[in-house]
N, C-alpha and C positions, 0 to 999 in steps of 0.2 A: 504494500500500500504506500503510495507516495504522499507527500505533504498535503496536497489539495484534497485527495480522497480522505485522508485522516481528518482534516478540518470539516469536511462535509459530514462525516460520521459523528463528529462531536457537536455539530451545530445545535441540535435540539437541546443539549444540556448546557450550552454556553450562550445565553441570550445576549451578552455584551460583545461576543466575538463576531467576526465577519467583515470588519473593515480593517484599515491599517492599524488602528488603535481602538481600545475600548473607551467608552465614555461613561463616567460615573460621577454624578453630582457635579457637572460642569468641569470635571477634570478628565483629561485624556491620559491614558497610560499604555505603554507598549514595552515589549521585551524581545531581545534577539540573542542568539548564541552563534558564535563563530569559532571555527577550529583551524589550527595551523595547516592541516593536510588539505582541507577543502577551500579555505578562504584566504590564506596568506601565503602566496608563492614564495619560494626561496628568494631572499633579498629584501623582503618586506621588513622594514625597521619596526621596532617596538613603538616608536613615536607614531608612525603611520598606522599601525595596528590599533593603537588607542584612539586615534582620530577616527578611523574608519568604523570601528566597532560601535563607538558611541554615536557617530554620525548616522549610522544605519537606523538606530532607534529614533534619533531626532528627525530623520526623514519621515518616519511614520507619523510623528506629531504634525509635521508640515502638511502631510497628505490629508489630514483632517481639517486643515484651515485653522489650527489652534496656535496659541502663542507658547513657545517652548519655555519651560520654567527651570527644570533641573534634570540631572542624570546621575546614575550610579553604575558601577560595573564590577563584575567578578573577574579576578585575574588568577588563572591557574596555570602552573608550569612545573616542569621537572624540578627546578630549583629557582630561587630568586637571584638570578645572576646579577652581579654588580652593574648597576646602571639601567638594566632592562626595565625594571618596574618603574623607576623614575621617568624614563622616556615614555613609557606607556601612559602614565598619568599626565605627563605634559601634553601628549597628543589629545587625551580626553578633555583636559582643561581648555586647550586652545580651540577645539571644535565647538565646545559649548560657548566660549566667548564669541565665536564667529556668528552665533545666532542669538546673542544676548541671554543665554541661559547660564546655569552654574553647575559645575561638576562638584558633587557633594560627598563623594566617598564610594564605598563598596565593600568587597570581601576578598580575602586571599586564600588560596588553597594550593595544594600540590596535585599534579596530574601528569600522566605519562606523555600527553600531547598538549602543547600550548593551546589553551582554550579560554575564551572570554565570553561572558554573558553581560549584556547591558540593558538597562531599563531607563526610559525617559518619561517624564511627565510634562504635561502642558495644561494651559488654561483655555477654556472655551471663551471666546469674546462674545460681545453682544450681537455679532453677525452670525453666530451659530457655527456648527460643524458642517463639513461637506462629506457625504457618504458616497459609497460606490453605486448606489441604487437609484439615482434620480435622473439619469440621462434621458433626453426626450428626442424623438425623431425630429430632425431639422436643426438640432444644435450643431455647432462647430466642434470638431475634435481638435484639441490643442495640446501642445506640450511645451515645457520649459526647456531652456538650455540647448546644449549640443550633445549628440549621442555617440556612444562607442568608446568613451574615454577609458573605461575599465578593461574593455577588450584590448585596446591598444596597449594599456599598461601590462596586461598579461603577456602579450607578444614581446614587449621589451624586457620583462623579467626573464622570459625564456631565452632571449638573445644573450643576456648577460653582459658583463663589462660594467665598469663604474659609471660611465655616462648613461648607458641605457637603464641601469637599475635606479640611478638617481632620478631620472625622468619618470620612470615607472612609479616610484614612490610619490612623486609630485602629482601624477595623474590619479593615483589611488586616494588622495586626500581631497575629496569633494566637499563643497559647501552645502549642507542641507538647505533645502529651499523653503525655509520657514517664512521668510519675508514674502515670498511669492505666494505661499499658501494663505497667508493672512490677507494678501491683496485679492485672492480669489474666493475667500470665504464670503458667503452671502451672494456670490455671483455665479460661480460654477455650479452646475446641476449635479455633477458626479466627479469624483476625483480619487486618485490613488497614486502611490509612488511606483517607480519602475524598477524595483529591486529584481524582479524576475524577467525583465526585458520588455520592450515595447509590445511585441506580438502577444506574449503571454498576458501582459497587463490588459490589453484590449479584449482578449477573450474573457478575462475575469470581470472586467467592467461590463461587457456584453451580457454575461450570465447574471450579474447582480441587477442590472437595469432592464433586462429582457429587451435588448435592442441589438442592432448590428452596427458595423462601422465600415465605411469606405475610406481607404487610405490612399493618398497621393504619394507615391514613392519619391518623386523628385522634390517634394516639399520638405522631406525629413532633413533637419539640420544635423550634419555629421561633424563630429569634433575633428579639428585639423590633425590631431595625432593619428587618426585612423588612416588618413591619406598616405601617411608615411609607412604604414605597416600592411595595408590591404593588398592582396595579390591582384585583384581585379574588381570590377563593378559589383559582381555577385558577392564576393567576399566582403566588400565594403558594406553592402546592405546587411549581410549576415551579422557582422560585428556590431552594427548600429541598432538593428532591430531585434536580434534574437539572443545575443550574449547575456545581457542583463547587467545588474550591479552598477548602473549609472546613477540611480537615486535622483532622477528627475521626476517631475510631476506630469501625469497624464490626466486630462480633464475634458469634460464637455461643458461648453458655455453657450449661451444664446448667441446666435450667429451675428447679430447686430452689435454685440458688445466686444468683439474681438479686438478691434483697434484701440479702444479705450483701456481694456485690461492689459494689452501689450505694454502700454506706457506705464501702467501701475506695477508691473512685475519687474523687479530688479534684474532678473536673469533672462528676461524676454519671454515672449509667448508666441509660438508659431502655430498657425492653422495648418494642419496636415491632413484634414479630411472632414468627414461629416458623419453624424449619427443617422442611421437608416433603420428600416424595419427589421425586426429580429429574423425574419425569414431569409434575409439577404446574407446573414452571417457576417464574418469579418473578412474583408477582401483588401488587396492592394493592387491598384490599377486593374480592377476587375477580376483578379485571380484570387482564389482562397488563400488567406494568410495562415500558415500552419500555427497551431497552438504549441509553440516550441520556445523554450527559454530555460532559465535557471530553475532547477527543481531539487528539493531535498528529498532523497529517497528514490526508489525505482519508479520509472515512468509506467 
């Protein structure tokens, strides 16, 4: 059973689950676990790991349109090597400061594989939260930022060498889109973050909102780093749409509001398609877009 099937099985017993974060009494809360083997390629610094781990949870807060408040993390490793823990905490502190939140502590443990679990909390503003389930036929399909940066980072980690690894770490340290989420709160009809990739996110949004999506391949803004590592146009689209781990926002907004909201989002807002009837499914340039991306567990 993969992650999505497990979540569906648990849905009846977890009424607060189903979105990027749970909402309880005007507080949003979310948690994530990352492992060295699956989430941190060789060459990933502990500073980058701290930033990325806590940033992943802050991204879930952003996807709800909430204001990030604080975060904590668990740090588990074979030993507490000199400097590693301090660098991890520094990364966690800095990513929190990047979104005006506070890193407030956590827990330490020993483990045979470097593992971290992070939890972020946020506050619901008077504009309310944005869930995955409100997209309406005729809405514009929009995304923040540029796509494929994590895929490019992985290629650079695999390439090795000081320059490539340093650049890969830079690309791995994304800024959670909290400010963009706040700008879209009360405006977007549905929203989530792209931790599992654009294609998979669209299928998840389509399922939650009972709609379909038409995507314009040429409109997808691709991160410049992808251009340097992609083998061809097909590989370029693969890295941008299917790899995942970019932590951008994917949302549906009323079509007439796109230009105004683009100006309000610090990291930009690009119209890449539209919301269509559920029977049309999820397509790119008229061809079905496979539900493929990052998944925990077997497909």
